[in-house]
N, CA, C and O atoms as CSV, one atom per row, in Angstrom:
chain,resi,resn,atom,element,x,y,z
A,1,UNK,N,N,70.771,74.454,152.733
A,1,UNK,CA,C,71.102,75.297,151.912
A,1,UNK,C,C,70.292,75.996,151.654
A,1,UNK,O,O,69.149,75.710,152.009
A,2,UNK,N,N,70.594,77.420,150.800
A,2,UNK,CA,C,69.449,78.274,150.560
A,2,UNK,C,C,69.795,78.410,149.009
A,2,UNK,O,O,70.796,78.912,148.499
A,3,UNK,N,N,68.743,77.854,148.435
A,3,UNK,CA,C,68.832,77.527,147.011
A,3,UNK,C,C,67.860,78.473,145.783
A,3,UNK,O,O,66.652,78.478,146.023
A,4,UNK,N,N,68.212,79.080,144.794
A,4,UNK,CA,C,67.465,79.849,144.047
A,4,UNK,C,C,66.917,78.951,142.855
A,4,UNK,O,O,67.808,78.298,142.312
A,5,UNK,N,N,66.012,78.829,142.484
A,5,UNK,CA,C,65.447,78.043,141.483
A,5,UNK,C,C,64.954,79.085,140.170
A,5,UNK,O,O,64.150,79.943,140.535
A,6,UNK,N,N,65.261,79.116,138.954
A,6,UNK,CA,C,64.745,79.663,138.070
A,6,UNK,C,C,64.211,78.771,137.059
A,6,UNK,O,O,64.979,78.163,136.314
A,7,UNK,N,N,62.898,78.643,136.973
A,7,UNK,CA,C,62.254,77.671,135.990
A,7,UNK,C,C,60.939,78.268,135.684
A,7,UNK,O,O,60.153,78.472,136.610
A,8,UNK,N,N,60.627,78.568,134.462
A,8,UNK,CA,C,59.201,78.863,133.983
A,8,UNK,C,C,58.262,78.190,133.718
A,8,UNK,O,O,57.197,78.683,133.347
A,9,UNK,N,N,58.478,76.821,133.864
A,9,UNK,CA,C,57.696,75.753,133.877
A,9,UNK,C,C,56.940,75.610,135.046
A,9,UNK,O,O,57.733,75.290,135.931
A,10,UNK,N,N,55.808,75.685,135.492
A,10,UNK,CA,C,55.091,75.529,136.757
A,10,UNK,C,C,55.388,74.164,137.135
A,10,UNK,O,O,55.835,74.023,138.274
A,11,UNK,N,N,55.244,73.179,136.458
A,11,UNK,CA,C,55.040,71.708,136.991
A,11,UNK,C,C,56.773,71.448,137.186
A,11,UNK,O,O,57.270,71.005,138.221
A,12,UNK,N,N,57.413,71.764,136.160
A,12,UNK,CA,C,58.956,71.530,136.796
A,12,UNK,C,C,59.588,72.179,138.034
A,12,UNK,O,O,60.458,71.701,138.763
A,13,UNK,N,N,58.893,73.519,138.134
A,13,UNK,CA,C,59.548,74.307,139.354
A,13,UNK,C,C,58.853,73.618,140.530
A,13,UNK,O,O,59.531,73.276,141.499
A,14,UNK,N,N,57.792,73.442,140.500
A,14,UNK,CA,C,56.957,72.861,141.907
A,14,UNK,C,C,57.706,71.307,141.966
A,14,UNK,O,O,57.869,70.978,143.141
A,15,UNK,N,N,58.190,70.291,141.009
A,15,UNK,CA,C,58.465,69.146,141.573
A,15,UNK,C,C,59.885,69.496,141.834
A,15,UNK,O,O,60.290,68.685,142.667
A,16,UNK,N,N,60.922,70.407,141.478
A,16,UNK,CA,C,62.242,70.346,141.856
A,16,UNK,C,C,62.176,71.110,143.195
A,16,UNK,O,O,62.811,70.617,144.128
A,17,UNK,N,N,61.470,72.286,143.418
A,17,UNK,CA,C,61.055,72.697,144.636
A,17,UNK,C,C,60.954,71.941,145.906
A,17,UNK,O,O,61.558,72.127,146.963
A,18,UNK,N,N,59.939,70.921,145.542
A,18,UNK,CA,C,59.362,69.956,146.557
A,18,UNK,C,C,60.532,68.849,147.068
A,18,UNK,O,O,60.663,68.330,148.177
A,19,UNK,N,N,61.252,68.702,145.961
A,19,UNK,CA,C,62.426,67.598,146.049
A,19,UNK,C,C,63.560,68.428,146.825
A,19,UNK,O,O,64.141,67.877,147.760
A,20,UNK,N,N,63.844,69.562,146.507
A,20,UNK,CA,C,64.851,70.091,147.632
A,20,UNK,C,C,64.397,70.599,148.832
A,20,UNK,O,O,65.211,70.634,149.754
A,21,UNK,N,N,63.254,71.007,149.025
A,21,UNK,CA,C,62.421,71.157,150.405
A,21,UNK,C,C,62.557,69.874,151.195
A,21,UNK,O,O,63.009,69.934,152.338
A,22,UNK,N,N,62.164,68.615,150.619
A,22,UNK,CA,C,62.263,67.394,151.214
A,22,UNK,C,C,63.307,67.276,151.824
A,22,UNK,O,O,63.348,66.959,153.013
A,23,UNK,N,N,64.589,67.577,150.913
A,23,UNK,CA,C,65.803,67.177,151.349
A,23,UNK,C,C,66.591,68.397,152.609
A,23,UNK,O,O,67.709,68.389,153.123
A,24,UNK,N,N,65.485,69.294,152.753
A,24,UNK,CA,C,66.223,70.212,153.795
A,24,UNK,C,C,66.522,71.597,153.469
A,24,UNK,O,O,66.733,72.446,154.335
A,25,UNK,N,N,66.538,71.815,152.270
A,25,UNK,CA,C,67.184,73.081,151.552
A,25,UNK,C,C,65.859,74.362,151.700
A,25,UNK,O,O,64.643,74.166,151.687
A,26,UNK,N,N,66.410,75.337,151.801
A,26,UNK,CA,C,65.267,76.660,151.603
A,26,UNK,C,C,65.460,77.122,150.110
A,26,UNK,O,O,66.517,77.335,149.516
A,27,UNK,N,N,64.487,77.196,149.771
A,27,UNK,CA,C,64.216,77.572,148.257
A,27,UNK,C,C,63.497,78.787,147.826
A,27,UNK,O,O,62.394,79.043,148.307
A,28,UNK,N,N,64.050,79.545,146.957
A,28,UNK,CA,C,63.621,80.850,146.482
A,28,UNK,C,C,63.358,80.254,144.981
A,28,UNK,O,O,64.188,79.621,144.329
A,29,UNK,N,N,61.990,80.597,144.554
A,29,UNK,CA,C,61.619,80.297,143.284
A,29,UNK,C,C,61.112,81.435,142.671
A,29,UNK,O,O,60.330,82.229,143.194
A,30,UNK,N,N,61.652,81.508,141.362
A,30,UNK,CA,C,61.752,82.622,140.296
A,30,UNK,C,C,61.165,81.799,139.307
A,30,UNK,O,O,61.220,80.570,139.284
A,31,UNK,N,N,60.298,82.936,138.054
A,31,UNK,CA,C,59.523,82.362,137.172
A,31,UNK,C,C,60.471,82.879,135.884
A,31,UNK,O,O,60.077,82.610,134.749
A,32,UNK,N,N,61.387,83.423,136.019
A,32,UNK,CA,C,62.263,83.933,134.822
A,32,UNK,C,C,63.601,84.498,134.932
A,32,UNK,O,O,63.918,84.885,136.056
A,33,UNK,N,N,64.521,84.635,133.911
A,33,UNK,CA,C,65.520,84.982,134.128
A,33,UNK,C,C,65.959,86.554,134.754
A,33,UNK,O,O,66.979,86.839,135.383
A,34,UNK,N,N,65.111,87.224,134.454
A,34,UNK,CA,C,64.878,88.643,135.115
A,34,UNK,C,C,64.675,88.652,136.685
A,34,UNK,O,O,65.239,89.478,137.404
A,35,UNK,N,N,63.827,87.671,137.158
A,35,UNK,CA,C,63.584,87.284,138.477
A,35,UNK,C,C,64.858,86.936,139.179
A,35,UNK,O,O,65.402,87.407,140.179
A,36,UNK,N,N,65.160,86.004,138.383
A,36,UNK,CA,C,66.608,85.446,138.946
A,36,UNK,C,C,67.675,86.287,139.112
A,36,UNK,O,O,68.472,86.249,140.049
A,37,UNK,N,N,67.679,87.230,137.964
A,37,UNK,CA,C,68.838,88.143,138.155
A,37,UNK,C,C,68.625,89.058,139.099
A,37,UNK,O,O,69.642,89.451,139.671
A,38,UNK,N,N,67.718,89.466,139.397
A,38,UNK,CA,C,67.230,90.253,140.539
A,38,UNK,C,C,67.581,89.897,141.549
A,38,UNK,O,O,68.320,90.674,142.154
A,39,UNK,N,N,67.232,88.575,142.212
A,39,UNK,CA,C,67.242,87.801,143.490
A,39,UNK,C,C,68.863,87.639,143.641
A,39,UNK,O,O,69.417,87.786,144.730
A,40,UNK,N,N,69.675,87.270,142.252
A,40,UNK,CA,C,71.144,87.085,142.696
A,40,UNK,C,C,71.900,88.163,142.857
A,40,UNK,O,O,73.079,87.900,143.093
A,41,UNK,N,N,71.567,89.507,142.801
A,41,UNK,CA,C,72.155,90.643,143.027
A,41,UNK,C,C,71.931,91.210,144.216
A,41,UNK,O,O,72.297,92.373,144.385
A,42,UNK,N,N,71.223,90.417,145.365
A,42,UNK,CA,C,70.687,91.259,146.761
A,42,UNK,C,C,72.073,90.676,147.572
A,42,UNK,O,O,72.799,89.743,147.231
A,43,UNK,N,N,72.169,91.492,148.674
A,43,UNK,CA,C,73.172,90.885,149.614
A,43,UNK,C,C,72.931,89.571,150.156
A,43,UNK,O,O,73.815,88.739,150.360
A,44,UNK,N,N,71.558,89.399,150.410
A,44,UNK,CA,C,71.345,88.047,151.071
A,44,UNK,C,C,71.153,86.885,149.890
A,44,UNK,O,O,70.651,85.824,150.260
A,45,UNK,N,N,71.410,86.984,148.926
A,45,UNK,CA,C,71.388,86.126,147.726
A,45,UNK,C,C,71.637,84.848,148.030
A,45,UNK,O,O,72.483,84.648,148.902
A,46,UNK,N,N,70.971,83.690,147.394
A,46,UNK,CA,C,71.520,82.519,147.538
A,46,UNK,C,C,72.848,81.986,146.985
A,46,UNK,O,O,73.159,82.230,145.820
A,47,UNK,N,N,73.565,81.331,147.716
A,47,UNK,CA,C,75.097,80.805,147.086
A,47,UNK,C,C,74.861,79.870,146.095
A,47,UNK,O,O,75.785,79.665,145.308
A,48,UNK,N,N,73.869,79.280,145.965
A,48,UNK,CA,C,73.562,78.586,144.898
A,48,UNK,C,C,72.341,78.287,143.995
A,48,UNK,O,O,71.270,77.936,144.490
A,49,UNK,N,N,72.478,78.399,142.974
A,49,UNK,CA,C,71.269,78.615,141.768
A,49,UNK,C,C,71.336,77.753,140.824
A,49,UNK,O,O,72.360,77.497,140.191
A,50,UNK,N,N,69.874,77.071,140.610
A,50,UNK,CA,C,69.576,76.256,139.467
A,50,UNK,C,C,68.724,76.891,138.482
A,50,UNK,O,O,67.565,77.160,138.797
A,51,UNK,N,N,69.167,77.165,137.314
A,51,UNK,CA,C,68.818,77.921,136.231
A,51,UNK,C,C,68.486,77.079,135.087
A,51,UNK,O,O,69.199,76.185,134.630
A,52,UNK,N,N,67.216,77.483,134.620
A,52,UNK,CA,C,66.750,76.721,133.437
A,52,UNK,C,C,67.488,77.579,132.147
A,52,UNK,O,O,67.925,78.718,132.312
A,53,UNK,N,N,67.546,76.986,131.077
A,53,UNK,CA,C,68.163,77.393,129.903
A,53,UNK,C,C,67.384,78.465,129.347
A,53,UNK,O,O,67.814,79.616,129.259
A,54,UNK,N,N,66.090,78.050,128.920
A,54,UNK,CA,C,65.441,78.750,128.249
A,54,UNK,C,C,64.181,79.481,129.040
A,54,UNK,O,O,63.257,78.820,129.514
A,55,UNK,N,N,64.244,80.695,129.112
A,55,UNK,CA,C,63.242,81.508,129.853
A,55,UNK,C,C,62.839,82.733,129.491
A,55,UNK,O,O,63.698,83.364,128.874
A,56,UNK,N,N,61.698,83.344,129.689
A,56,UNK,CA,C,61.323,84.233,129.246
A,56,UNK,C,C,61.933,85.746,129.769
A,56,UNK,O,O,62.115,85.707,130.986
A,57,UNK,N,N,62.201,86.720,129.326
A,57,UNK,CA,C,62.548,88.126,129.528
A,57,UNK,C,C,64.250,87.915,129.916
A,57,UNK,O,O,64.947,88.915,130.085
A,58,UNK,N,N,64.603,87.071,129.989
A,58,UNK,CA,C,66.161,86.656,130.074
A,58,UNK,C,C,66.729,85.176,130.337
A,58,UNK,O,O,66.538,84.501,131.348
A,59,UNK,N,N,67.388,84.865,129.322
A,59,UNK,CA,C,67.883,83.382,129.262
A,59,UNK,C,C,68.716,82.877,130.346
A,59,UNK,O,O,69.212,83.779,131.020
A,60,UNK,N,N,68.973,81.843,130.659
A,60,UNK,CA,C,69.853,81.265,131.631
A,60,UNK,C,C,71.118,81.597,131.240
A,60,UNK,O,O,71.863,82.052,132.108
A,61,UNK,N,N,71.529,81.471,130.120
A,61,UNK,CA,C,73.081,82.005,129.922
A,61,UNK,C,C,73.160,83.318,130.223
A,61,UNK,O,O,74.046,83.621,131.022
A,62,UNK,N,N,72.282,84.419,129.682
A,62,UNK,CA,C,72.729,85.841,130.178
A,62,UNK,C,C,72.470,86.074,131.387
A,62,UNK,O,O,72.897,87.181,131.714
A,63,UNK,N,N,71.829,85.387,132.414
A,63,UNK,CA,C,71.842,85.456,134.070
A,63,UNK,C,C,73.106,85.018,134.321
A,63,UNK,O,O,73.749,85.714,135.106
A,64,UNK,N,N,73.773,83.811,133.755
A,64,UNK,CA,C,74.980,83.376,134.327
A,64,UNK,C,C,76.267,84.426,133.939
A,64,UNK,O,O,77.245,84.641,134.656
A,65,UNK,N,N,76.038,84.911,132.842
A,65,UNK,CA,C,77.202,85.861,132.281
A,65,UNK,C,C,77.066,87.146,133.048
A,65,UNK,O,O,78.043,87.866,133.254
A,66,UNK,N,N,75.738,87.463,133.512
A,66,UNK,CA,C,75.906,88.621,134.407
A,66,UNK,C,C,76.253,88.236,135.494
A,66,UNK,O,O,77.209,88.904,135.887
A,67,UNK,N,N,75.899,87.359,136.298
A,67,UNK,CA,C,76.326,87.041,137.750
A,67,UNK,C,C,77.721,86.971,137.716
A,67,UNK,O,O,78.296,87.307,138.752
A,68,UNK,N,N,78.413,86.605,136.746
A,68,UNK,CA,C,79.977,86.367,136.608
A,68,UNK,C,C,80.557,87.601,136.462
A,68,UNK,O,O,81.691,87.723,136.927
A,69,UNK,N,N,80.034,88.569,135.913
A,69,UNK,CA,C,80.482,89.791,135.632
A,69,UNK,C,C,80.632,90.702,137.164
A,69,UNK,O,O,81.423,91.628,137.339
A,70,UNK,N,N,79.767,90.224,138.064
A,70,UNK,CA,C,79.614,90.879,139.582
A,70,UNK,C,C,81.106,90.820,140.220
A,70,UNK,O,O,81.846,89.849,140.062
A,71,UNK,N,N,81.372,91.701,140.784
A,71,UNK,CA,C,82.634,91.465,141.593
A,71,UNK,C,C,82.032,90.820,142.938
A,71,UNK,O,O,81.124,91.395,143.540
A,72,UNK,N,N,82.505,89.757,143.329
A,72,UNK,CA,C,81.965,88.949,144.570
A,72,UNK,C,C,83.188,88.224,145.190
A,72,UNK,O,O,83.964,87.525,144.540
A,73,UNK,N,N,83.266,88.452,146.433
A,73,UNK,CA,C,84.085,87.634,147.302
A,73,UNK,C,C,83.846,85.765,147.318
A,73,UNK,O,O,84.675,84.864,147.195
A,74,UNK,N,N,82.621,85.734,147.486
A,74,UNK,CA,C,82.132,84.404,147.082
A,74,UNK,C,C,80.914,84.266,146.374
A,74,UNK,O,O,79.760,84.389,146.785
A,75,UNK,N,N,81.533,83.875,144.764
A,75,UNK,CA,C,80.167,83.625,143.952
A,75,UNK,C,C,79.346,82.737,144.059
A,75,UNK,O,O,79.480,81.872,144.925
A,76,UNK,N,N,78.426,82.746,143.301
A,76,UNK,CA,C,77.090,81.497,143.486
A,76,UNK,C,C,77.798,80.407,142.559
A,76,UNK,O,O,78.445,80.576,141.525
A,77,UNK,N,N,77.507,79.353,143.180
A,77,UNK,CA,C,77.496,78.057,142.297
A,77,UNK,C,C,76.392,77.682,141.546
A,77,UNK,O,O,75.367,77.202,142.029
A,78,UNK,N,N,76.653,77.964,140.002
A,78,UNK,CA,C,75.474,77.594,139.245
A,78,UNK,C,C,75.412,76.532,138.812
A,78,UNK,O,O,76.455,75.965,138.484
A,79,UNK,N,N,74.083,75.864,138.655
A,79,UNK,CA,C,73.617,74.606,137.643
A,79,UNK,C,C,72.713,75.033,137.012
A,79,UNK,O,O,71.678,75.571,137.404
A,80,UNK,N,N,73.233,74.706,135.523
A,80,UNK,CA,C,71.942,74.727,134.529
A,80,UNK,C,C,71.556,73.478,134.696
A,80,UNK,O,O,72.245,72.481,134.911
A,81,UNK,N,N,69.933,73.638,134.538
A,81,UNK,CA,C,69.250,72.069,134.524
A,81,UNK,C,C,68.286,72.488,133.357
A,81,UNK,O,O,67.520,73.439,133.516
A,82,UNK,N,N,68.325,71.814,132.246
A,82,UNK,CA,C,67.533,72.340,130.912
A,82,UNK,C,C,67.222,71.095,130.325
A,82,UNK,O,O,67.714,69.994,130.571
A,83,UNK,N,N,66.232,71.445,129.417
A,83,UNK,CA,C,66.097,70.361,128.503
A,83,UNK,C,C,66.947,70.064,127.418
A,83,UNK,O,O,66.866,69.039,126.741
A,84,UNK,N,N,67.877,71.102,127.239
A,84,UNK,CA,C,68.551,71.244,126.132
A,84,UNK,C,C,69.967,70.430,126.476
A,84,UNK,O,O,70.840,71.032,127.101
A,85,UNK,N,N,70.143,69.264,126.120
A,85,UNK,CA,C,71.247,68.491,126.227
A,85,UNK,C,C,72.349,68.202,125.287
A,85,UNK,O,O,73.281,67.449,125.569
A,86,UNK,N,N,72.190,68.939,123.944
A,86,UNK,CA,C,73.222,68.508,123.127
A,86,UNK,C,C,74.393,69.200,123.496
A,86,UNK,O,O,74.407,70.138,124.293
A,87,UNK,N,N,75.697,68.585,122.724
A,87,UNK,CA,C,76.997,69.118,123.203
A,87,UNK,C,C,77.305,70.442,123.170
A,87,UNK,O,O,78.185,70.980,123.842
A,88,UNK,N,N,76.499,71.027,122.303
A,88,UNK,CA,C,76.995,72.561,122.072
A,88,UNK,C,C,76.323,73.303,122.962
A,88,UNK,O,O,76.865,74.355,123.302
A,89,UNK,N,N,74.936,72.939,123.584
A,89,UNK,CA,C,74.484,73.467,124.494
A,89,UNK,C,C,75.086,73.660,125.870
A,89,UNK,O,O,75.177,74.664,126.577
A,90,UNK,N,N,75.578,72.048,126.093
A,90,UNK,CA,C,76.607,71.999,127.579
A,90,UNK,C,C,77.527,72.778,127.362
A,90,UNK,O,O,77.824,73.462,128.341
A,91,UNK,N,N,78.278,73.005,126.192
A,91,UNK,CA,C,79.671,73.923,126.271
A,91,UNK,C,C,79.174,75.455,126.351
A,91,UNK,O,O,79.776,76.236,127.089
A,92,UNK,N,N,78.176,75.836,125.658
A,92,UNK,CA,C,77.844,77.105,125.753
A,92,UNK,C,C,77.335,77.513,127.284
A,92,UNK,O,O,77.547,78.632,127.751
A,93,UNK,N,N,76.561,76.352,128.079
A,93,UNK,CA,C,76.392,76.832,129.283
A,93,UNK,C,C,77.706,77.070,130.383
A,93,UNK,O,O,77.853,78.024,131.149
A,94,UNK,N,N,78.593,75.895,130.200
A,94,UNK,CA,C,79.773,76.172,130.932
A,94,UNK,C,C,80.661,77.260,130.364
A,94,UNK,O,O,81.537,77.731,131.090
A,95,UNK,N,N,80.510,77.681,129.166
A,95,UNK,CA,C,81.624,78.852,128.772
A,95,UNK,C,C,80.821,79.861,129.218
A,95,UNK,O,O,81.597,80.706,129.664
A,96,UNK,N,N,79.603,80.278,129.357
A,96,UNK,CA,C,79.025,81.339,130.070
A,96,UNK,C,C,79.291,81.422,131.380
A,96,UNK,O,O,79.084,82.489,131.958
A,97,UNK,N,N,79.861,80.166,132.156
A,97,UNK,CA,C,80.329,80.454,133.673
A,97,UNK,C,C,79.542,79.686,134.393
A,97,UNK,O,O,79.770,79.839,135.593
A,98,UNK,N,N,78.420,78.659,134.090
A,98,UNK,CA,C,77.874,77.832,135.109
A,98,UNK,C,C,78.941,76.882,135.394
A,98,UNK,O,O,79.764,76.540,134.544
A,99,UNK,N,N,78.921,76.430,136.673
A,99,UNK,CA,C,79.423,75.310,137.226
A,99,UNK,C,C,79.550,74.026,136.869
A,99,UNK,O,O,80.557,73.319,136.832
A,100,UNK,N,N,78.047,73.707,136.519
A,100,UNK,CA,C,77.518,72.389,136.305
A,100,UNK,C,C,76.418,72.522,135.345
A,100,UNK,O,O,75.805,73.577,135.182
A,101,UNK,N,N,76.164,71.352,134.666
A,101,UNK,CA,C,75.170,71.315,133.552
A,101,UNK,C,C,74.250,69.797,133.616
A,101,UNK,O,O,74.788,68.729,133.323
A,102,UNK,N,N,73.114,69.873,133.950
A,102,UNK,CA,C,72.423,68.806,133.746
A,102,UNK,C,C,71.262,68.862,132.848
A,102,UNK,O,O,70.527,69.843,132.748
A,103,UNK,N,N,71.099,67.470,132.028
A,103,UNK,CA,C,69.854,67.742,131.335
A,103,UNK,C,C,68.789,67.240,131.790
A,103,UNK,O,O,68.962,66.299,132.564
A,104,UNK,N,N,67.554,67.595,131.541
A,104,UNK,CA,C,66.147,66.848,131.833
A,104,UNK,C,C,65.788,65.920,130.891
A,104,UNK,O,O,65.798,66.137,129.680
A,105,UNK,N,N,65.421,64.726,131.501
A,105,UNK,CA,C,64.837,64.579,132.774
A,105,UNK,C,C,66.186,64.289,133.486
A,105,UNK,O,O,67.118,63.806,132.844
A,106,UNK,N,N,66.299,64.582,134.813
A,106,UNK,CA,C,67.672,64.299,135.712
A,106,UNK,C,C,67.010,63.270,136.962
A,106,UNK,O,O,65.903,63.274,137.501
A,107,UNK,N,N,68.239,62.390,137.152
A,107,UNK,CA,C,68.285,61.819,138.182
A,107,UNK,C,C,68.329,62.572,139.555
A,107,UNK,O,O,69.226,63.394,139.744
A,108,UNK,N,N,67.407,62.325,140.503
A,108,UNK,CA,C,67.260,63.145,141.512
A,108,UNK,C,C,68.706,62.687,142.652
A,108,UNK,O,O,69.098,63.537,143.451
A,109,UNK,N,N,69.276,61.515,142.603
A,109,UNK,CA,C,70.564,61.205,143.203
A,109,UNK,C,C,71.823,61.987,142.784
A,109,UNK,O,O,72.652,62.462,143.561
A,110,UNK,N,N,71.838,62.041,141.643
A,110,UNK,CA,C,72.943,63.070,140.780
A,110,UNK,C,C,72.745,64.544,140.968
A,110,UNK,O,O,73.646,65.383,140.962
A,111,UNK,N,N,71.535,64.753,141.128
A,111,UNK,CA,C,71.484,66.398,141.426
A,111,UNK,C,C,72.045,66.608,142.729
A,111,UNK,O,O,72.927,67.402,143.059
A,112,UNK,N,N,71.343,65.703,143.488
A,112,UNK,CA,C,71.979,65.672,145.343
A,112,UNK,C,C,73.242,65.694,145.218
A,112,UNK,O,O,73.789,66.627,145.806
A,113,UNK,N,N,74.137,64.739,144.455
A,113,UNK,CA,C,75.375,64.666,144.677
A,113,UNK,C,C,76.027,66.149,144.042
A,113,UNK,O,O,76.959,66.686,144.641
A,114,UNK,N,N,75.564,66.643,143.024
A,114,UNK,CA,C,76.011,67.699,142.529
A,114,UNK,C,C,75.709,69.095,143.194
A,114,UNK,O,O,76.287,70.136,142.884
A,115,UNK,N,N,74.652,68.967,144.223
A,115,UNK,CA,C,74.408,70.217,144.851
A,115,UNK,C,C,75.332,69.839,146.004
A,115,UNK,O,O,75.548,70.956,146.474
A,116,UNK,N,N,75.996,69.005,146.741
A,116,UNK,CA,C,76.735,68.644,147.730
A,116,UNK,C,C,78.305,69.105,147.193
A,116,UNK,O,O,79.123,69.493,148.027
A,117,UNK,N,N,78.643,69.034,145.797
A,117,UNK,CA,C,79.695,69.642,145.448
A,117,UNK,C,C,79.659,71.075,145.326
A,117,UNK,O,O,80.735,71.666,145.411
A,118,UNK,N,N,78.528,71.781,145.128
A,118,UNK,CA,C,78.293,73.360,145.265
A,118,UNK,C,C,78.505,73.870,146.569
A,118,UNK,O,O,79.131,74.903,146.808
A,119,UNK,N,N,77.781,72.861,147.717
A,119,UNK,CA,C,78.093,73.484,148.905
A,119,UNK,C,C,79.540,73.163,149.448
A,119,UNK,O,O,79.843,73.677,150.525
A,120,UNK,N,N,80.367,72.444,148.871
A,120,UNK,CA,C,81.863,72.347,149.351
A,120,UNK,C,C,82.485,73.613,148.797
A,120,UNK,O,O,83.675,73.855,148.995
């Protein structure tokens, strides 16, 4: 599966990308919300995106809102993956249009299962 990662922390992005690639996914890495937004508007955009909440230039919530405002026959499946795990943060992410929300640190098995949900 083709997956976009939007994560400004180099270490977190590298670890997540390595895990996804090890599981056979093709990964497009972006370092901020503006890059993620640009990539998700393309005709060949990944169908699944993993976004951090707090990023420079544009936060994850704004990326989700913009993606959901696009007219699309097959909208992206978006997982928020962030260190912000309070109830209010989760509610804000889901209300903005995310399909799922995971707090860091995350369990790789749980992330894999949620990616499978996104694939379906």
